[in-house]
TORPA-4810 file (N, C-alpha, C, O; in nm, 3 decimals):
<nodes>
NODE_1_2.661_1.981_-1.749_2.694_1.853_-1.686_2.654_1.855_-1.537_2.668_1.956_-1.469_M
NODE_2_2.606_1.741_-1.489_2.568_1.731_-1.349_2.694_1.723_-1.261_2.799_1.677_-1.305_H
NODE_3_2.680_1.768_-1.140_2.792_1.761_-1.046_2.791_1.625_-0.978_2.723_1.604_-0.877_D
NODE_4_2.869_1.532_-1.035_2.869_1.396_-0.979_2.958_1.384_-0.856_2.971_1.275_-0.801_Y
NODE_5_3.021_1.495_-0.812_3.105_1.488_-0.691_3.020_1.451_-0.569_3.070_1.386_-0.476_S
NODE_6_2.893_1.493_-0.569_2.803_1.455_-0.459_2.777_1.305_-0.459_2.765_1.242_-0.353_Q
NODE_7_2.768_1.248_-0.579_2.750_1.103_-0.590_2.874_1.031_-0.537_2.863_0.930_-0.468_L
NODE_8_2.992_1.084_-0.570_3.117_1.024_-0.521_3.120_1.024_-0.368_3.168_0.929_-0.307_E
NODE_9_3.068_1.131_-0.307_3.064_1.137_-0.160_2.972_1.030_-0.104_3.003_0.965_-0.004_K
NODE_10_2.858_1.011_-0.171_2.763_0.909_-0.125_2.822_0.768_-0.139_2.795_0.680_-0.058_K
NODE_11_2.902_0.749_-0.243_2.967_0.619_-0.264_3.091_0.603_-0.177_3.143_0.493_-0.158_L
NODE_12_3.139_0.717_-0.124_3.266_0.719_-0.052_3.380_0.671_-0.142_3.468_0.596_-0.099_N
NODE_13_3.375_0.716_-0.266_3.479_0.680_-0.363_3.494_0.793_-0.465_3.395_0.840_-0.522_Y
NODE_14_3.618_0.836_-0.489_3.645_0.942_-0.587_3.716_0.881_-0.707_3.821_0.819_-0.693_T
NODE_15_3.658_0.898_-0.823_3.717_0.844_-0.946_3.840_0.923_-0.987_3.839_1.046_-0.989_F
NODE_16_3.946_0.851_-1.019_4.066_0.916_-1.075_4.041_0.947_-1.222_4.075_1.055_-1.270_K
NODE_17_3.981_0.851_-1.292_3.947_0.869_-1.433_3.802_0.918_-1.441_3.708_0.840_-1.434_N
NODE_18_3.787_1.048_-1.457_3.652_1.107_-1.456_3.568_1.061_-1.575_3.445_1.055_-1.567_K
NODE_19_3.634_1.027_-1.686_3.559_0.980_-1.802_3.485_0.850_-1.771_3.381_0.821_-1.829_Q
NODE_20_3.541_0.773_-1.680_3.482_0.644_-1.643_3.348_0.663_-1.571_3.251_0.594_-1.602_L
NODE_21_3.342_0.757_-1.478_3.215_0.782_-1.407_3.115_0.849_-1.502_2.995_0.821_-1.495_I
NODE_22_3.163_0.936_-1.590_3.074_1.001_-1.688_3.012_0.895_-1.779_2.892_0.899_-1.807_I
NODE_23_3.093_0.802_-1.824_3.043_0.695_-1.911_2.941_0.608_-1.837_2.838_0.570_-1.893_E
NODE_24_2.970_0.578_-1.710_2.879_0.495_-1.630_2.743_0.562_-1.610_2.642_0.495_-1.590_A
NODE_25_2.742_0.695_-1.615_2.619_0.771_-1.591_2.548_0.813_-1.720_2.444_0.878_-1.716_L
NODE_26_2.605_0.775_-1.835_2.549_0.820_-1.963_2.455_0.716_-2.025_2.497_0.608_-2.065_T
NODE_27_2.328_0.752_-2.031_2.227_0.667_-2.094_2.240_0.679_-2.246_2.281_0.783_-2.297_H
NODE_28_2.205_0.572_-2.318_2.221_0.573_-2.464_2.140_0.683_-2.532_2.174_0.726_-2.642_K
NODE_29_2.033_0.730_-2.468_1.950_0.836_-2.526_2.024_0.969_-2.532_1.983_1.060_-2.605_S
NODE_30_2.133_0.982_-2.456_2.208_1.109_-2.449_2.285_1.138_-2.577_2.337_1.248_-2.596_H
NODE_31_2.293_1.037_-2.665_2.355_1.052_-2.799_2.499_1.102_-2.793_2.535_1.202_-2.856_K
NODE_32_2.580_1.031_-2.716_2.725_1.056_-2.713_2.792_0.939_-2.784_2.727_0.838_-2.811_K
NODE_33_2.921_0.949_-2.815_2.990_0.835_-2.880_3.004_0.715_-2.785_3.046_0.607_-2.826_P
NODE_34_2.968_0.735_-2.660_2.978_0.630_-2.558_2.847_0.627_-2.478_2.773_0.725_-2.476_Y
NODE_35_2.821_0.514_-2.411_2.711_0.506_-2.314_2.747_0.400_-2.210_2.854_0.340_-2.216_N
NODE_36_2.655_0.377_-2.115_2.691_0.291_-2.001_2.662_0.142_-2.022_2.671_0.064_-1.927_N
NODE_37_2.627_0.101_-2.145_2.584_-0.039_-2.163_2.696_-0.141_-2.142_2.672_-0.248_-2.086_E
NODE_38_2.818_-0.109_-2.186_2.929_-0.204_-2.166_2.966_-0.215_-2.017_2.991_-0.324_-1.966_R
NODE_39_2.967_-0.101_-1.949_2.996_-0.103_-1.805_2.885_-0.173_-1.727_2.910_-0.239_-1.626_L
NODE_40_2.763_-0.158_-1.775_2.648_-0.228_-1.713_2.667_-0.379_-1.724_2.643_-0.453_-1.629_E
NODE_41_2.709_-0.424_-1.842_2.735_-0.567_-1.865_2.840_-0.619_-1.767_2.824_-0.726_-1.709_F
NODE_42_2.946_-0.542_-1.747_3.053_-0.582_-1.655_3.003_-0.580_-1.511_3.027_-0.673_-1.435_L
NODE_43_2.934_-0.471_-1.474_2.884_-0.455_-1.337_2.788_-0.565_-1.297_2.787_-0.608_-1.182_G
NODE_44_2.708_-0.611_-1.392_2.613_-0.719_-1.367_2.687_-0.845_-1.320_2.647_-0.910_-1.224_D
NODE_45_2.794_-0.877_-1.391_2.873_-0.996_-1.356_2.945_-0.977_-1.222_2.952_-1.070_-1.141_A
NODE_46_2.997_-0.858_-1.199_3.068_-0.827_-1.074_2.974_-0.837_-0.954_3.009_-0.895_-0.851_V
NODE_47_2.854_-0.780_-0.967_2.757_-0.784_-0.858_2.709_-0.926_-0.829_2.684_-0.963_-0.714_L
NODE_48_2.695_-1.004_-0.935_2.656_-1.144_-0.919_2.757_-1.218_-0.831_2.721_-1.294_-0.742_D
NODE_49_2.886_-1.193_-0.859_2.994_-1.256_-0.783_2.998_-1.202_-0.639_3.009_-1.280_-0.544_L
NODE_50_2.989_-1.069_-0.624_2.996_-1.006_-0.491_2.886_-1.059_-0.400_2.912_-1.099_-0.287_I
NODE_51_2.762_-1.059_-0.450_2.648_-1.103_-0.369_2.656_-1.253_-0.343_2.623_-1.300_-0.234_V
NODE_52_2.700_-1.329_-0.444_2.717_-1.474_-0.426_2.817_-1.506_-0.317_2.790_-1.591_-0.232_G
NODE_53_2.932_-1.440_-0.318_3.034_-1.464_-0.216_2.986_-1.418_-0.078_3.010_-1.485_0.023_E
NODE_54_2.918_-1.304_-0.074_2.865_-1.250_0.051_2.769_-1.350_0.117_2.778_-1.376_0.237_Y
NODE_55_2.677_-1.405_0.038_2.579_-1.501_0.091_2.645_-1.633_0.129_2.606_-1.695_0.228_L
NODE_56_2.745_-1.675_0.052_2.819_-1.798_0.081_2.882_-1.790_0.220_2.878_-1.887_0.297_F
NODE_57_2.939_-1.673_0.251_3.004_-1.655_0.382_2.903_-1.627_0.494_2.925_-1.667_0.608_N
NODE_58_2.795_-1.558_0.462_2.695_-1.519_0.562_2.611_-1.638_0.610_2.572_-1.645_0.726_K
NODE_59_2.585_-1.732_0.518_2.501_-1.847_0.553_2.577_-1.979_0.531_2.550_-2.051_0.434_F
NODE_60_2.671_-2.010_0.620_2.756_-2.129_0.601_2.681_-2.262_0.602_2.731_-2.362_0.552_P
NODE_61_2.560_-2.262_0.659_2.485_-2.388_0.668_2.375_-2.401_0.562_2.310_-2.505_0.552_K
NODE_62_2.354_-2.296_0.482_2.248_-2.300_0.380_2.295_-2.373_0.255_2.411_-2.362_0.216_S
NODE_63_2.203_-2.448_0.193_2.242_-2.522_0.073_2.234_-2.433_-0.052_2.191_-2.318_-0.046_N
NODE_64_2.276_-2.488_-0.163_2.285_-2.413_-0.289_2.150_-2.357_-0.332_2.143_-2.246_-0.383_E
NODE_65_2.044_-2.434_-0.312_1.910_-2.391_-0.352_1.865_-2.267_-0.276_1.811_-2.174_-0.336_G
NODE_66_1.887_-2.267_-0.145_1.849_-2.152_-0.061_1.933_-2.030_-0.100_1.880_-1.920_-0.117_I
NODE_67_2.063_-2.050_-0.115_2.153_-1.939_-0.151_2.113_-1.878_-0.286_2.116_-1.756_-0.304_L
NODE_68_2.077_-1.964_-0.380_2.036_-1.917_-0.513_1.909_-1.833_-0.505_1.897_-1.731_-0.573_S
NODE_69_1.815_-1.877_-0.420_1.689_-1.803_-0.406_1.712_-1.667_-0.343_1.654_-1.567_-0.387_K
NODE_70_1.798_-1.662_-0.240_1.826_-1.533_-0.175_1.898_-1.441_-0.273_1.866_-1.322_-0.282_I
NODE_71_1.995_-1.496_-0.348_2.067_-1.413_-0.444_1.972_-1.360_-0.552_1.981_-1.244_-0.591_R
NODE_72_1.882_-1.446_-0.599_1.786_-1.405_-0.703_1.696_-1.292_-0.653_1.653_-1.207_-0.732_A
NODE_73_1.667_-1.289_-0.522_1.581_-1.184_-0.468_1.657_-1.052_-0.449_1.595_-0.947_-0.431_S
NODE_74_1.790_-1.058_-0.455_1.872_-0.937_-0.440_1.928_-0.888_-0.573_1.930_-0.768_-0.601_L
NODE_75_1.972_-0.983_-0.655_2.037_-0.949_-0.783_1.932_-0.947_-0.893_1.918_-1.044_-0.968_V
NODE_76_1.858_-0.839_-0.902_1.758_-0.822_-1.006_1.727_-0.673_-1.021_1.782_-0.591_-0.948_N
NODE_77_1.641_-0.641_-1.114_1.613_-0.499_-1.143_1.560_-0.424_-1.021_1.606_-0.314_-0.990_E
NODE_78_1.463_-0.483_-0.951_1.405_-0.412_-0.837_1.505_-0.399_-0.722_1.507_-0.299_-0.650_S
NODE_79_1.590_-0.502_-0.707_1.694_-0.498_-0.603_1.794_-0.387_-0.628_1.829_-0.313_-0.536_G
NODE_80_1.842_-0.377_-0.753_1.941_-0.274_-0.786_1.879_-0.134_-0.790_1.946_-0.035_-0.762_F
NODE_81_1.750_-0.128_-0.825_1.679_0.002_-0.825_1.675_0.057_-0.682_1.694_0.177_-0.660_T
NODE_82_1.651_-0.031_-0.587_1.648_0.008_-0.445_1.783_0.068_-0.403_1.788_0.170_-0.335_L
NODE_83_1.892_0.003_-0.444_2.027_0.051_-0.410_2.055_0.184_-0.480_2.116_0.274_-0.423_L
NODE_84_2.010_0.194_-0.605_2.031_0.318_-0.682_1.959_0.435_-0.617_2.012_0.545_-0.610_A
NODE_85_1.837_0.410_-0.570_1.759_0.519_-0.506_1.821_0.560_-0.373_1.809_0.675_-0.331_R
NODE_86_1.887_0.468_-0.308_1.952_0.497_-0.179_2.058_0.606_-0.196_2.079_0.687_-0.106_K
NODE_87_2.124_0.608_-0.311_2.228_0.710_-0.337_2.178_0.817_-0.434_2.257_0.896_-0.486_I
NODE_88_2.046_0.820_-0.457_1.984_0.920_-0.545_2.051_0.923_-0.683_2.077_1.029_-0.740_D
NODE_89_2.077_0.803_-0.735_2.153_0.791_-0.861_2.083_0.859_-0.979_2.149_0.912_-1.068_L
NODE_90_1.949_0.858_-0.979_1.873_0.917_-1.090_1.907_1.062_-1.116_1.900_1.109_-1.230_G
NODE_91_1.944_1.134_-1.010_1.974_1.278_-1.024_2.101_1.305_-1.105_2.122_1.416_-1.154_A
NODE_92_2.187_1.203_-1.119_2.317_1.224_-1.182_2.329_1.166_-1.323_2.432_1.182_-1.388_Y
NODE_93_2.224_1.099_-1.371_2.231_1.032_-1.501_2.216_1.133_-1.615_2.135_1.225_-1.607_I
NODE_94_2.296_1.115_-1.719_2.287_1.200_-1.840_2.186_1.137_-1.935_2.205_1.026_-1.985_Y
NODE_95_2.078_1.211_-1.960_1.967_1.161_-2.042_1.934_1.258_-2.154_1.973_1.374_-2.150_L
NODE_96_1.861_1.208_-2.253_1.805_1.298_-2.354_1.688_1.372_-2.289_1.633_1.327_-2.188_S
NODE_97_1.649_1.484_-2.347_1.536_1.561_-2.296_1.407_1.479_-2.303_1.323_1.487_-2.213_L
NODE_98_1.393_1.402_-2.409_1.273_1.318_-2.427_1.263_1.215_-2.314_1.156_1.194_-2.257_A
NODE_99_1.376_1.151_-2.283_1.379_1.049_-2.177_1.355_1.115_-2.041_1.287_1.059_-1.954_E
NODE_100_1.410_1.233_-2.024_1.390_1.310_-1.900_1.241_1.341_-1.881_1.187_1.325_-1.771_E
NODE_101_1.177_1.385_-1.988_1.034_1.419_-1.983_0.946_1.295_-1.965_0.830_1.305_-1.925_N
NODE_102_1.003_1.179_-1.996_0.931_1.053_-1.983_0.957_0.987_-1.847_0.943_0.866_-1.830_N
NODE_103_0.996_1.073_-1.750_1.023_1.026_-1.613_1.140_0.927_-1.607_1.143_0.836_-1.523_N
NODE_104_1.235_0.946_-1.699_1.349_0.853_-1.709_1.432_0.841_-1.583_1.486_0.734_-1.554_G
NODE_105_1.443_0.950_-1.508_1.527_0.948_-1.388_1.474_0.856_-1.278_1.545_0.821_-1.184_R
NODE_106_1.348_0.817_-1.292_1.290_0.729_-1.190_1.250_0.593_-1.246_1.182_0.515_-1.179_D
NODE_107_1.292_0.563_-1.370_1.258_0.434_-1.430_1.344_0.324_-1.369_1.467_0.334_-1.368_K
NODE_108_1.281_0.217_-1.317_1.358_0.109_-1.256_1.466_0.051_-1.348_1.579_0.026_-1.304_P
NODE_109_1.432_0.028_-1.475_1.531_-0.033_-1.566_1.652_0.058_-1.584_1.766_0.012_-1.586_S
NODE_110_1.627_0.186_-1.595_1.734_0.282_-1.617_1.821_0.298_-1.492_1.943_0.306_-1.501_L
NODE_111_1.756_0.302_-1.376_1.830_0.314_-1.249_1.913_0.190_-1.222_2.030_0.198_-1.183_L
NODE_112_1.851_0.074_-1.243_1.920_-0.053_-1.221_2.043_-0.065_-1.311_2.151_-0.104_-1.265_S
NODE_113_2.025_-0.032_-1.438_2.137_-0.041_-1.534_2.249_0.055_-1.498_2.367_0.020_-1.506_N
NODE_114_2.213_0.177_-1.457_2.315_0.276_-1.419_2.390_0.231_-1.295_2.511_0.252_-1.284_A
NODE_115_2.319_0.169_-1.201_2.386_0.120_-1.079_2.488_0.012_-1.115_2.601_0.014_-1.067_F
NODE_116_2.448_-0.081_-1.200_2.542_-0.186_-1.244_2.663_-0.123_-1.313_2.777_-0.166_-1.291_E
NODE_117_2.639_-0.021_-1.395_2.748_0.046_-1.468_2.845_0.114_-1.371_2.967_0.108_-1.390_A
NODE_118_2.792_0.178_-1.268_2.878_0.247_-1.169_2.966_0.145_-1.096_3.085_0.168_-1.075_V
NODE_119_2.907_0.032_-1.057_2.985_-0.072_-0.989_3.088_-0.131_-1.086_3.201_-0.161_-1.046_I
NODE_120_3.051_-0.146_-1.212_3.145_-0.193_-1.314_3.262_-0.097_-1.328_3.377_-0.140_-1.344_G
NODE_121_3.233_0.033_-1.323_3.338_0.135_-1.336_3.431_0.133_-1.214_3.553_0.146_-1.229_A
NODE_122_3.373_0.117_-1.095_3.456_0.110_-0.973_3.546_-0.014_-0.978_3.663_-0.008_-0.942_I
NODE_123_3.488_-0.125_-1.022_3.566_-0.250_-1.034_3.684_-0.231_-1.131_3.795_-0.274_-1.102_Y
NODE_124_3.658_-0.167_-1.245_3.763_-0.146_-1.345_3.877_-0.061_-1.289_3.995_-0.090_-1.312_L
NODE_125_3.841_0.043_-1.216_3.944_0.137_-1.168_4.010_0.094_-1.038_4.130_0.111_-1.021_E
NODE_126_3.931_0.038_-0.946_3.984_0.012_-0.811_3.988_-0.135_-0.770_4.042_-0.169_-0.665_A
NODE_127_3.929_-0.223_-0.854_3.935_-0.365_-0.824_3.815_-0.418_-0.747_3.726_-0.343_-0.706_G
NODE_128_3.815_-0.548_-0.729_3.700_-0.618_-0.671_3.674_-0.580_-0.525_3.559_-0.564_-0.485_L
NODE_129_3.780_-0.565_-0.446_3.760_-0.537_-0.302_3.686_-0.406_-0.280_3.596_-0.399_-0.196_E
NODE_130_3.723_-0.303_-0.353_3.657_-0.172_-0.339_3.512_-0.180_-0.387_3.422_-0.126_-0.323_K
NODE_131_3.489_-0.247_-0.499_3.353_-0.265_-0.552_3.268_-0.342_-0.451_3.151_-0.311_-0.431_A
NODE_132_3.329_-0.441_-0.388_3.259_-0.524_-0.289_3.224_-0.441_-0.165_3.112_-0.448_-0.116_K
NODE_133_3.319_-0.365_-0.116_3.299_-0.282_0.003_3.180_-0.186_-0.015_3.095_-0.174_0.073_E
NODE_134_3.176_-0.119_-0.130_3.069_-0.023_-0.159_2.934_-0.094_-0.176_2.832_-0.050_-0.123_I
NODE_135_2.936_-0.203_-0.250_2.811_-0.276_-0.278_2.750_-0.334_-0.152_2.629_-0.322_-0.130_S
NODE_136_2.832_-0.397_-0.069_2.781_-0.464_0.052_2.731_-0.361_0.153_2.631_-0.384_0.222_I
NODE_137_2.800_-0.248_0.162_2.755_-0.142_0.254_2.615_-0.092_0.214_2.529_-0.073_0.299_E
NODE_138_2.594_-0.073_0.085_2.463_-0.030_0.035_2.357_-0.138_0.055_2.244_-0.111_0.094_L
NODE_139_2.398_-0.262_0.027_2.307_-0.376_0.040_2.256_-0.388_0.183_2.136_-0.406_0.206_L
NODE_140_2.346_-0.378_0.278_2.309_-0.393_0.419_2.229_-0.272_0.469_2.146_-0.285_0.559_E
NODE_141_2.254_-0.155_0.410_2.178_-0.035_0.448_2.033_-0.047_0.399_1.941_-0.001_0.466_A
NODE_142_2.015_-0.109_0.283_1.879_-0.124_0.226_1.807_-0.247_0.279_1.683_-0.251_0.279_C
NODE_143_1.882_-0.347_0.325_1.822_-0.471_0.376_1.879_-0.501_0.514_1.974_-0.579_0.526_H
NODE_144_1.822_-0.440_0.619_1.875_-0.466_0.754_1.873_-0.614_0.790_1.956_-0.662_0.867_P
NODE_145_1.775_-0.686_0.732_1.766_-0.831_0.757_1.772_-0.904_0.624_1.682_-0.889_0.541_K
NODE_146_1.877_-0.982_0.604_1.890_-1.057_0.479_1.871_-1.205_0.507_1.961_-1.272_0.559_I
NODE_147_1.754_-1.256_0.472_1.728_-1.399_0.474_1.612_-1.426_0.378_1.549_-1.332_0.329_D
NODE_148_1.586_-1.551_0.351_1.487_-1.585_0.250_1.347_-1.537_0.288_1.272_-1.489_0.203_L
NODE_149_1.314_-1.549_0.415_1.178_-1.512_0.459_1.151_-1.363_0.442_1.046_-1.323_0.393_Q
NODE_150_1.248_-1.280_0.484_1.225_-1.136_0.477_1.237_-1.082_0.335_1.179_-0.978_0.304_S
NODE_151_1.311_-1.152_0.249_1.329_-1.104_0.112_1.224_-1.159_0.016_1.200_-1.102_-0.090_L
NODE_152_1.162_-1.270_0.055_1.065_-1.332_-0.035_0.943_-1.242_-0.052_0.883_-1.198_0.046_S
NODE_153_0.908_-1.216_-0.177_0.795_-1.129_-0.204_0.690_-1.205_-0.285_0.639_-1.154_-0.385_K
NODE_154_0.659_-1.327_-0.242_0.560_-1.404_-0.316_0.420_-1.369_-0.266_0.361_-1.441_-0.186_D
NODE_155_0.368_-1.257_-0.316_0.238_-1.208_-0.272_0.123_-1.300_-0.316_0.021_-1.309_-0.248_Y
NODE_156_0.141_-1.369_-0.429_0.035_-1.458_-0.478_0.008_-1.570_-0.377_-0.107_-1.601_-0.347_K
NODE_157_0.115_-1.629_-0.326_0.100_-1.737_-0.228_0.036_-1.684_-0.100_-0.053_-1.747_-0.043_T
NODE_158_0.082_-1.567_-0.055_0.028_-1.508_0.068_-0.120_-1.476_0.052_-0.200_-1.497_0.143_A
NODE_159_-0.158_-1.424_-0.068_-0.298_-1.390_-0.093_-0.385_-1.516_-0.096_-0.496_-1.518_-0.044_L
NODE_160_-0.331_-1.621_-0.159_-0.404_-1.748_-0.168_-0.431_-1.804_-0.028_-0.541_-1.852_0.001_Q
NODE_161_-0.330_-1.799_0.059_-0.346_-1.849_0.196_-0.451_-1.768_0.272_-0.533_-1.823_0.346_E
NODE_162_-0.448_-1.635_0.251_-0.543_-1.548_0.321_-0.687_-1.571_0.273_-0.778_-1.583_0.354_L
NODE_163_-0.707_-1.577_0.141_-0.844_-1.593_0.088_-0.902_-1.731_0.119_-1.023_-1.746_0.136_T
NODE_164_-0.815_-1.831_0.125_-0.863_-1.965_0.164_-0.913_-1.963_0.309_-1.012_-2.028_0.343_Q
NODE_165_-0.842_-1.887_0.392_-0.879_-1.879_0.534_-1.004_-1.795_0.555_-1.089_-1.827_0.638_A
NODE_166_-1.016_-1.683_0.477_-1.128_-1.591_0.502_-1.251_-1.617_0.414_-1.364_-1.592_0.457_T
NODE_167_-1.229_-1.669_0.291_-1.341_-1.688_0.198_-1.363_-1.834_0.158_-1.466_-1.869_0.100_H
NODE_168_-1.265_-1.918_0.189_-1.275_-2.058_0.150_-1.252_-2.083_0.003_-1.279_-2.192_-0.047_G
NODE_169_-1.201_-1.981_-0.069_-1.171_-1.995_-0.213_-1.038_-1.927_-0.245_-0.984_-1.849_-0.166_I
NODE_170_-0.987_-1.957_-0.363_-0.863_-1.892_-0.407_-0.894_-1.790_-0.517_-0.991_-1.808_-0.591_T
NODE_171_-0.813_-1.685_-0.530_-0.841_-1.583_-0.631_-0.804_-1.628_-0.772_-0.724_-1.720_-0.791_P
NODE_172_-0.865_-1.563_-0.871_-0.830_-1.587_-1.012_-0.756_-1.464_-1.065_-0.777_-1.353_-1.017_E
NODE_173_-0.670_-1.488_-1.164_-0.597_-1.378_-1.227_-0.638_-1.369_-1.373_-0.625_-1.466_-1.448_Y
NODE_174_-0.688_-1.254_-1.413_-0.739_-1.236_-1.550_-0.659_-1.127_-1.620_-0.639_-1.019_-1.566_V
NODE_175_-0.614_-1.157_-1.742_-0.541_-1.058_-1.823_-0.642_-0.959_-1.881_-0.730_-0.997_-1.958_L
NODE_176_-0.629_-0.833_-1.844_-0.721_-0.730_-1.892_-0.675_-0.669_-2.024_-0.755_-0.647_-2.115_L
NODE_177_-0.544_-0.643_-2.035_-0.494_-0.582_-2.158_-0.344_-0.602_-2.173_-0.272_-0.628_-2.076_S
NODE_178_-0.299_-0.591_-2.298_-0.156_-0.594_-2.331_-0.129_-0.472_-2.418_-0.201_-0.448_-2.515_T
NODE_179_-0.027_-0.396_-2.383_0.003_-0.276_-2.463_0.153_-0.262_-2.484_0.233_-0.329_-2.419_S
NODE_180_0.189_-0.173_-2.577_0.330_-0.143_-2.603_0.390_-0.231_-2.710_0.334_-0.335_-2.746_G
NODE_181_0.508_-0.190_-2.764_0.577_-0.269_-2.866_0.630_-0.401_-2.811_0.637_-0.418_-2.689_P
NODE_182_0.667_-0.492_-2.899_0.710_-0.627_-2.857_0.822_-0.625_-2.754_0.822_-0.706_-2.662_D
NODE_183_0.917_-0.532_-2.770_1.033_-0.532_-2.680_1.003_-0.461_-2.547_1.085_-0.462_-2.455_H
NODE_184_0.885_-0.399_-2.538_0.853_-0.324_-2.417_0.704_-0.340_-2.381_0.635_-0.242_-2.354_Q
NODE_185_0.659_-0.462_-2.381_0.517_-0.489_-2.354_0.482_-0.462_-2.209_0.565_-0.476_-2.119_K
NODE_186_0.356_-0.423_-2.188_0.305_-0.402_-2.053_0.173_-0.479_-2.041_0.087_-0.471_-2.128_E
NODE_187_0.161_-0.553_-1.932_0.044_-0.636_-1.911_-0.037_-0.583_-1.792_0.019_-0.542_-1.690_F
NODE_188_-0.170_-0.583_-1.808_-0.256_-0.542_-1.697_-0.338_-0.664_-1.652_-0.405_-0.729_-1.732_E
NODE_189_-0.329_-0.692_-1.523_-0.393_-0.811_-1.465_-0.493_-0.768_-1.357_-0.468_-0.675_-1.280_I
NODE_190_-0.605_-0.839_-1.352_-0.704_-0.817_-1.245_-0.706_-0.940_-1.154_-0.692_-1.053_-1.200_A
NODE_191_-0.725_-0.915_-1.025_-0.744_-1.024_-0.929_-0.894_-1.033_-0.902_-0.956_-0.936_-0.857_V
NODE_192_-0.951_-1.150_-0.930_-1.095_-1.172_-0.911_-1.116_-1.266_-0.792_-1.059_-1.374_-0.786_I
NODE_193_-1.199_-1.221_-0.699_-1.232_-1.304_-0.583_-1.384_-1.306_-0.567_-1.448_-1.202_-0.549_L
NODE_194_-1.440_-1.425_-0.575_-1.585_-1.439_-0.560_-1.660_-1.351_-0.661_-1.760_-1.286_-0.628_D
NODE_195_-1.609_-1.351_-0.786_-1.667_-1.278_-0.899_-1.654_-1.126_-0.888_-1.714_-1.052_-0.966_Q
NODE_196_-1.576_-1.079_-0.790_-1.550_-0.935_-0.777_-1.404_-0.904_-0.806_-1.315_-0.978_-0.763_N
NODE_197_-1.378_-0.794_-0.878_-1.240_-0.750_-0.901_-1.193_-0.678_-0.775_-1.249_-0.575_-0.736_T
NODE_198_-1.089_-0.733_-0.710_-1.043_-0.671_-0.584_-0.914_-0.590_-0.603_-0.876_-0.513_-0.514_I
NODE_199_-0.847_-0.606_-0.719_-0.728_-0.526_-0.747_-0.687_-0.542_-0.893_-0.715_-0.645_-0.955_A
NODE_200_-0.621_-0.440_-0.947_-0.561_-0.449_-1.080_-0.422_-0.389_-1.074_-0.395_-0.302_-0.991_T
NODE_201_-0.334_-0.436_-1.161_-0.198_-0.381_-1.166_-0.134_-0.411_-1.300_-0.176_-0.501_-1.372_A
NODE_202_-0.032_-0.332_-1.332_0.043_-0.351_-1.458_0.185_-0.395_-1.429_0.239_-0.369_-1.322_K
NODE_203_0.245_-0.463_-1.527_0.383_-0.507_-1.514_0.444_-0.539_-1.648_0.373_-0.548_-1.749_G
NODE_204_0.577_-0.558_-1.651_0.648_-0.587_-1.776_0.627_-0.731_-1.821_0.654_-0.767_-1.936_K
NODE_205_0.580_-0.813_-1.729_0.547_-0.952_-1.762_0.416_-0.985_-1.690_0.376_-0.914_-1.598_S
NODE_206_0.351_-1.093_-1.733_0.227_-1.134_-1.665_0.255_-1.167_-1.519_0.177_-1.136_-1.430_K
NODE_207_0.369_-1.232_-1.498_0.407_-1.272_-1.362_0.424_-1.151_-1.271_0.376_-1.149_-1.157_K
NODE_208_0.493_-1.050_-1.323_0.516_-0.927_-1.245_0.383_-0.857_-1.214_0.361_-0.811_-1.102_E
NODE_209_0.296_-0.849_-1.316_0.166_-0.784_-1.298_0.081_-0.860_-1.196_0.011_-0.799_-1.115_A
NODE_210_0.086_-0.993_-1.201_0.012_-1.076_-1.105_0.061_-1.050_-0.962_-0.019_-1.035_-0.869_Q
NODE_211_0.193_-1.046_-0.945_0.250_-1.023_-0.812_0.211_-0.885_-0.758_0.179_-0.870_-0.640_Q
NODE_212_0.213_-0.785_-0.847_0.177_-0.649_-0.805_0.029_-0.641_-0.767_-0.008_-0.579_-0.667_R
NODE_213_-0.053_-0.705_-0.848_-0.198_-0.706_-0.821_-0.226_-0.780_-0.690_-0.310_-0.738_-0.610_A
NODE_214_-0.156_-0.890_-0.669_-0.172_-0.968_-0.546_-0.130_-0.887_-0.424_-0.192_-0.895_-0.319_A
NODE_215_-0.022_-0.810_-0.439_0.026_-0.726_-0.328_-0.080_-0.622_-0.289_-0.107_-0.601_-0.171_E
NODE_216_-0.139_-0.558_-0.391_-0.244_-0.457_-0.366_-0.366_-0.522_-0.300_-0.422_-0.470_-0.204_I
NODE_217_-0.406_-0.638_-0.354_-0.523_-0.710_-0.301_-0.500_-0.752_-0.156_-0.589_-0.742_-0.072_A
NODE_218_-0.380_-0.799_-0.129_-0.344_-0.845_0.006_-0.356_-0.732_0.107_-0.412_-0.748_0.215_L
NODE_219_-0.302_-0.617_0.068_-0.306_-0.498_0.155_-0.451_-0.456_0.181_-0.490_-0.427_0.294_K
NODE_220_-0.528_-0.454_0.073_-0.669_-0.413_0.082_-0.751_-0.507_0.171_-0.830_-0.462_0.255_S
NODE_221_-0.732_-0.637_0.153_-0.806_-0.735_0.233_-0.769_-0.730_0.380_-0.854_-0.743_0.468_L
NODE_222_-0.638_-0.710_0.406_-0.591_-0.704_0.544_-0.652_-0.582_0.615_-0.690_-0.590_0.732_K
NODE_223_-0.660_-0.470_0.542_-0.717_-0.348_0.600_-0.866_-0.364_0.628_-0.916_-0.320_0.732_E
NODE_224_-0.938_-0.429_0.535_-1.083_-0.445_0.553_-1.117_-0.550_0.658_-1.229_-0.553_0.710_S
NODE_225_-1.020_-0.637_0.690_-1.043_-0.740_0.791_-1.007_-0.694_0.933_-1.026_-0.767_1.031_N
NODE_226_-0.953_-0.572_0.942_-0.913_-0.522_1.074_-1.032_-0.494_1.163_-1.016_-0.451_1.278_R
</nodes>
């Protein structure tokens, strides 16, 4: 068993019910009578409320649409993966050997789910205030500036604006391949500019792959324009 006492120090919270933290850290591949999926379900709802209330109080003049956009940019797989990595959560997860060999400790979906489960476990044992205190401290440590502009990662729009200014045209996105089973598909997208492929990237959805490819293309174009 991993020594999760180091994780407790990073969270600044010690579990009274040790089975609760063990369950929160147990991936279904570990083949125990329990896993972290129920706690993940609870943690997801708790984090949605915590971040919603935090933004409501932080931005008293922002309307519902703006608040929803900021929350959506924080409450998602990549957002929770960032928080999980801040506390090195991957090192403490109980996995099967196969999942471990498949780089499971660094998989965004697995890290995000485990983070939600840990917050769900803290909420169950210590209540909303303690879960909120831990979550917000991590959130602010990972995002020194929380507003729509700094959190928005719409690379496609940024790339379009740049290519219109530098080339007078907008890029095209072409699906190169689709792989994997139905429940775990991976899409590969190419960014084409002036009939040249300037970047390719993969993602769990076409939208994600397009954003990743646009991010790579944007970085590359900015460097070549220096």
